[in-house]
C-alpha positions in Angstrom: 45.2 -47.8 -220.3 47.7 -49.7 -218.5 48.0 -49.4 -214.6 51.8 -49.2 -215.1 52.8 -45.5 -214.5 55.7 -45.6 -216.8 53.5 -46.9 -219.6 50.8 -44.1 -218.9 53.7 -41.3 -219.3 54.9 -43.0 -222.7 50.9 -43.0 -223.7 51.1 -39.1 -223.1 50.0 -38.9 -219.6 51.5 -36.3 -217.1 51.5 -37.8 -213.8 52.8 -35.5 -210.8 55.1 -36.8 -209.3 56.5 -38.9 -212.4 57.4 -42.4 -212.4 61.0 -43.3 -211.8 63.7 -45.7 -212.9 67.5 -45.4 -213.0 70.0 -46.0 -215.5 72.3 -48.8 -214.1 70.0 -49.1 -211.2 71.3 -52.8 -210.9 75.1 -52.5 -210.6 78.4 -52.1 -208.7 77.0 -49.5 -205.9 74.8 -52.3 -204.4 76.6 -55.0 -202.1 74.3 -57.7 -203.2 75.1 -57.2 -206.8 78.7 -57.4 -205.8 78.1 -60.7 -204.2 76.4 -62.3 -207.3 79.0 -60.7 -209.5 81.8 -62.5 -207.6 79.5 -66.2 -207.7 79.3 -65.7 -211.5 82.8 -65.0 -212.2 83.3 -62.6 -215.2 80.9 -59.8 -216.3 79.6 -61.8 -219.6 79.5 -64.7 -217.5 76.8 -62.7 -215.2 75.0 -61.6 -218.2 74.7 -65.0 -219.9 73.5 -66.5 -216.7 69.9 -66.3 -216.8 69.2 -66.9 -213.2 71.7 -64.8 -211.7 71.1 -62.0 -214.4 67.4 -61.9 -213.6 68.3 -61.8 -209.7 70.3 -58.8 -210.1 67.7 -57.0 -212.1 65.2 -57.6 -209.3 67.7 -56.4 -206.6 67.1 -52.5 -207.0 63.2 -53.2 -207.0 63.6 -55.0 -203.7 65.3 -52.0 -202.2 63.3 -49.1 -203.9 59.8 -48.3 -205.1 60.6 -48.0 -208.7 58.4 -47.8 -211.6 60.3 -50.2 -214.1 62.8 -53.1 -214.4 65.5 -53.1 -217.0 67.1 -56.0 -218.3 70.4 -56.8 -216.8 72.9 -57.0 -219.8 75.3 -54.9 -222.1 75.1 -53.2 -225.4 77.7 -55.4 -226.7 75.8 -58.5 -226.5 75.0 -57.8 -230.2 78.5 -57.8 -231.8 79.6 -60.7 -229.3 76.6 -62.9 -230.7 77.5 -61.9 -234.2 80.6 -63.5 -233.3 83.0 -60.8 -232.8 85.3 -61.2 -229.9 84.5 -59.4 -226.6 86.2 -59.3 -223.2 85.8 -57.4 -220.2 89.2 -56.6 -218.6 89.3 -55.3 -215.1 89.7 -51.6 -214.9 89.7 -51.5 -218.6 86.2 -52.1 -219.6 85.3 -53.8 -222.9 87.8 -55.0 -225.3 87.0 -56.1 -228.9 89.3 -56.9 -231.9 89.0 -53.7 -234.1 87.0 -54.9 -237.1 88.2 -54.8 -240.6 86.5 -56.0 -243.9 87.6 -59.5 -243.1 85.9 -58.9 -239.7 82.7 -57.7 -241.0 82.5 -60.5 -243.6 82.8 -63.2 -241.1 80.0 -61.8 -239.0 77.1 -64.4 -238.7 73.8 -63.2 -238.0 72.6 -66.6 -238.4 74.3 -67.9 -235.4 73.4 -64.6 -233.3 70.0 -65.8 -232.3 71.5 -69.1 -230.4 74.1 -67.2 -228.8 71.8 -64.5 -227.4 69.4 -66.9 -226.3 70.5 -66.9 -222.7 69.5 -63.1 -222.6 66.3 -63.7 -224.1 65.6 -66.5 -221.3 66.4 -63.8 -218.7 63.7 -61.5 -220.1 61.3 -64.5 -220.0 62.3 -65.1 -216.3 61.6 -61.5 -215.5 58.4 -61.1 -217.3 57.0 -64.1 -215.4 57.5 -62.8 -212.1 57.4 -58.9 -212.4 54.4 -57.1 -211.4 52.0 -55.9 -213.9 52.6 -52.3 -212.9 56.5 -52.6 -213.2 57.0 -53.1 -216.8 60.4 -54.5 -218.1 62.6 -52.5 -220.4 64.6 -54.4 -222.9 67.3 -52.6 -224.8 69.9 -52.6 -227.1 73.0 -50.2 -228.3 72.1 -47.8 -231.3 74.3 -48.8 -234.1 76.8 -46.0 -234.2 77.5 -46.5 -230.6 78.1 -50.3 -231.0 79.9 -49.7 -234.2 82.4 -47.4 -232.5 83.4 -50.2 -230.2 83.9 -52.4 -232.8 85.7 -50.2 -235.1 88.2 -49.0 -232.4 88.3 -52.0 -230.1 87.7 -50.0 -227.1 86.1 -47.1 -225.1 87.7 -43.8 -225.2 87.7 -41.2 -228.0 87.1 -43.4 -230.8 89.6 -41.7 -233.2 89.3 -44.3 -236.1 85.7 -44.2 -235.9 85.8 -40.5 -236.1 88.1 -40.9 -239.4 85.5 -43.4 -240.9 82.7 -41.1 -240.0 84.4 -38.3 -241.8 85.2 -40.2 -244.9 81.7 -41.5 -245.1 83.7 -45.0 -245.2 82.1 -48.0 -246.8 82.9 -50.2 -243.7 81.2 -48.1 -241.4 78.1 -47.8 -243.8 78.1 -51.6 -244.2 78.7 -52.3 -240.3 75.7 -49.8 -239.3 73.5 -51.8 -241.8 74.6 -55.1 -240.2 73.9 -53.9 -236.6 70.6 -52.4 -237.7 69.1 -56.0 -238.9 70.9 -57.9 -236.0 69.6 -55.2 -233.2 65.7 -55.6 -234.9 66.2 -59.2 -234.5 67.4 -58.9 -230.9 64.7 -56.5 -229.7 61.8 -58.5 -231.3 63.0 -61.4 -229.4 63.1 -59.3 -226.3 59.6 -58.2 -226.9 58.4 -61.6 -227.7 59.9 -62.8 -224.2 57.9 -60.3 -222.3 59.8 -56.7 -222.7 57.0 -54.1 -222.6 59.4 -50.9 -223.3 62.5 -50.6 -225.5 65.3 -48.3 -225.0 68.2 -47.4 -227.5 71.2 -46.2 -226.1 73.2 -43.9 -228.4 75.7 -43.5 -225.6 78.2 -42.0 -228.0 76.2 -39.8 -230.2 78.7 -36.9 -229.7 80.7 -38.9 -232.3 78.3 -37.6 -235.3 78.5 -33.9 -236.6 76.2 -32.1 -238.5 77.2 -33.4 -241.9 76.8 -37.0 -240.5 74.0 -37.0 -238.0 71.5 -38.3 -240.5 73.2 -41.1 -241.8 75.0 -42.4 -238.5 72.5 -41.7 -235.8 69.0 -40.8 -237.3 68.8 -43.1 -240.2 69.8 -46.2 -238.3 67.6 -45.6 -235.2 64.8 -44.8 -237.5 65.3 -47.8 -239.3 65.0 -50.0 -236.0 62.2 -48.1 -234.6 60.2 -48.5 -238.0 60.7 -52.3 -237.9 59.8 -52.6 -234.3 56.7 -50.7 -234.9 55.9 -53.3 -237.6 55.7 -56.1 -235.4 55.0 -54.4 -232.0 53.1 -51.2 -232.6 52.1 -50.9 -228.7 55.6 -51.1 -227.4 57.0 -47.6 -227.0 60.4 -46.8 -227.8 62.6 -44.5 -225.6 65.9 -43.1 -227.2 68.8 -42.0 -225.2 71.0 -39.7 -227.3 73.7 -38.8 -224.9 75.7 -35.8 -226.6 72.8 -34.7 -228.5 72.0 -31.3 -227.1 72.2 -29.5 -230.2 70.3 -31.9 -232.1 67.4 -33.3 -229.9 64.4 -31.9 -231.9 66.0 -33.4 -235.2 66.4 -36.7 -233.3 63.0 -36.9 -231.9 61.3 -36.0 -235.5 63.8 -38.2 -237.6 63.6 -41.2 -235.6 59.9 -41.5 -234.3 60.9 -42.5 -230.9 58.1 -42.0 -228.0 60.3 -40.4 -225.6 63.7 -38.9 -225.6 66.2 -39.5 -222.8 68.1 -36.1 -221.7 71.7 -36.3 -220.8 73.2 -34.3 -217.9 74.7 -31.9 -220.3 71.2 -30.6 -221.3 68.9 -28.4 -219.1 65.7 -30.2 -218.9 63.6 -26.9 -219.5 65.8 -26.5 -222.7 65.2 -29.8 -224.1 61.5 -29.5 -223.3 61.4 -26.3 -225.1 62.8 -27.6 -228.5 61.1 -31.3 -228.4 57.4 -31.5 -229.7 54.9 -31.6 -227.1 53.7 -35.1 -227.6 57.3 -36.7 -227.1 57.8 -37.6 -223.5 60.9 -36.9 -222.1 63.3 -39.0 -219.7 65.9 -37.8 -217.1 68.3 -36.0 -216.2 69.5 -35.8 -212.7 73.2 -35.8 -212.4 74.8 -38.9 -211.1 77.3 -36.7 -208.9 74.2 -35.1 -207.1 72.9 -38.4 -206.2 76.2 -39.4 -204.9 76.2 -36.0 -202.7 72.8 -36.6 -201.5 71.5 -34.5 -198.4 69.9 -31.2 -199.2 71.6 -30.8 -203.0 69.7 -33.9 -203.9 66.4 -32.7 -202.4 66.6 -29.4 -204.2 67.7 -31.1 -207.4 64.8 -33.4 -207.6 62.4 -30.5 -207.0 64.1 -28.4 -209.6 64.2 -31.2 -212.2 60.3 -32.0 -211.8 59.6 -28.2 -212.0 61.9 -27.9 -215.3 59.6 -30.9 -216.8 56.3 -29.5 -215.6 53.6 -29.8 -218.2 55.3 -32.8 -220.0 55.0 -36.4 -220.0 58.2 -37.2 -218.1 59.9 -40.3 -216.6 62.2 -39.3 -213.7 65.9 -40.7 -214.2 69.2 -39.7 -214.2 71.4 -38.0 -217.2 73.7 -41.1 -217.3 74.1 -44.3 -215.2 74.5 -44.7 -211.5 78.2 -44.8 -210.5 79.7 -47.7 -208.1 80.5 -44.9 -205.6 76.9 -43.9 -205.1 75.5 -44.9 -201.4 72.6 -46.8 -201.8 70.7 -44.8 -199.1 70.9 -41.8 -201.3 68.9 -43.6 -204.0 66.3 -44.4 -201.4 66.2 -40.8 -200.5 65.8 -39.6 -204.0 62.8 -42.3 -204.4 61.4 -40.8 -201.0 61.7 -37.2 -201.9 60.1 -37.8 -205.2 57.3 -39.8 -203.8 56.3 -37.2 -201.5 56.4 -34.2 -204.0 53.2 -32.6 -204.5 
């Protein structure tokens, strides 16, 4: 059994207190991140600079006693590597050309490996220098979430994606198939370079309804999980189905993930009650409570630990750290959790 607490939980152990890492633990709330980002130029420039991307991945580990590192990258690396345009506009987030049939036909899976090679180099740099007790988490966006950005061209309500889901449109089905295959190749490359855990971000799972859940969320995710298991059966997989409060049990059973990340809209006790006992849970502190700090944070940490009692649990947020989070509050969270009994 590994000495890494995170891997022990993903193997079914139930340590108390649980291991902890935080989504977006490297990011704009840290002044040292902002300094490196300014040096790199644009966000995508930083993602594709292995030395700097590794540096910002390490930054939160130097500040806090965390149990995992997560690769600094972005879920939209896959469409970018396939040749689909991607820019990050200040104040607007990612922008892509809305895809059509011609754009789908132009996606180039053969060229993708060379284009995402800098990210894989970052993984290798991190894996060579992280302690064995601190595993590196690699990741990809789940196909529906990535497809939504490609279809609508930006974040927001994703109206065109919703229309294609309702119509069971051929473009969406074919795009999901392309993204499954590309994501498998990308994640296998991360694992080969040293990632010891994989997380799949279904950040916009709420786009799916009961009629479309199997074909847009569960089926594509299951295909990725099965493919990774074929080549790397010992690499655990975390699924984060944000917006999936009503279908967590179906997601866990249908996809086969080892751990389900719980978002802030779902009470942890409720999630634990519906998920199979062998499935670990991850989450789900509200990022707003982390901003508040003080007694509210202490109380929320304690309540969350007790809500997940008796279950393999990885302490995390229910979504990513926001830029206005005081770094001292992250230190408080980790300290309170480590002192918990």
